[in-house]
C-alpha positions in Angstrom: 119.6 110.9 107.2 121.2 110.5 103.8 121.0 106.8 104.1 117.2 106.8 104.4 114.9 107.2 101.4 111.9 109.2 102.6 108.8 109.9 100.5 105.9 111.9 101.8 102.5 111.7 100.1 100.5 114.9 100.8 97.7 117.3 99.7 97.9 121.1 99.9 95.0 121.4 102.4 96.3 118.8 104.9 97.6 120.4 108.2 99.1 117.1 109.3 101.1 117.0 106.1 102.6 120.3 107.0 103.4 119.0 110.5 105.1 115.9 109.1 107.3 118.0 106.7 108.3 120.4 109.5 109.1 117.4 111.8 111.3 115.8 109.1 113.1 119.1 108.5 113.6 119.6 112.2 115.3 116.2 112.3 117.4 116.8 109.2 115.7 114.1 107.2 115.7 114.8 103.5 112.4 113.8 101.8 110.7 113.8 98.5 107.2 115.1 98.5 104.3 113.9 96.2 101.1 115.9 95.9 98.4 113.2 95.5 95.8 115.9 94.8 97.4 116.9 91.5 99.5 113.8 90.6 97.4 110.8 89.7 100.3 108.4 89.5 101.5 109.4 93.0 97.9 109.0 94.3 97.8 105.4 92.8 101.2 104.6 94.3 100.1 105.9 97.8 96.9 103.8 97.7 98.9 100.8 96.6 101.4 101.0 99.5 99.0 102.2 102.2 95.7 100.6 101.1 93.8 103.8 102.0 93.1 107.3 100.8 94.1 109.4 103.8 97.2 111.6 104.0 99.9 112.0 105.0 101.5 108.8 104.1 105.2 108.5 104.8 107.4 105.8 103.2 110.8 105.5 104.9 112.8 102.8 103.1 109.7 100.7 102.6 108.2 101.3 106.1 104.8 102.8 105.4 103.4 105.1 108.1 99.9 106.5 107.8 99.3 109.8 109.5 101.7 111.9 111.6 103.0 109.4 114.1 106.2 110.7 115.7 107.0 107.4 117.4 106.8 105.4 114.2 108.7 108.1 112.3 111.5 108.1 114.9 111.8 104.3 114.8 111.9 104.2 111.0 114.6 106.9 111.0 116.5 105.4 113.9 116.1 108.7 115.9 117.1 108.6 119.6 114.5 110.4 121.6 
């Protein structure tokens, strides 16, 4: 997965954020995490790319996925399931 840039926008109290991070780890996808509850610039970036406030938001090489959607994550990472 080194060829994919993965960013995950999260909050500490979000159970789906935890699930997304576990799923990415399980599939050996390196990711960079941004806590939008404590980082205002990350929050603004998340809203700019997703046009909404809910988390998690996953950005995989410019493909923006809102929520924990395995199918969309798999497609964006080119995972064969």
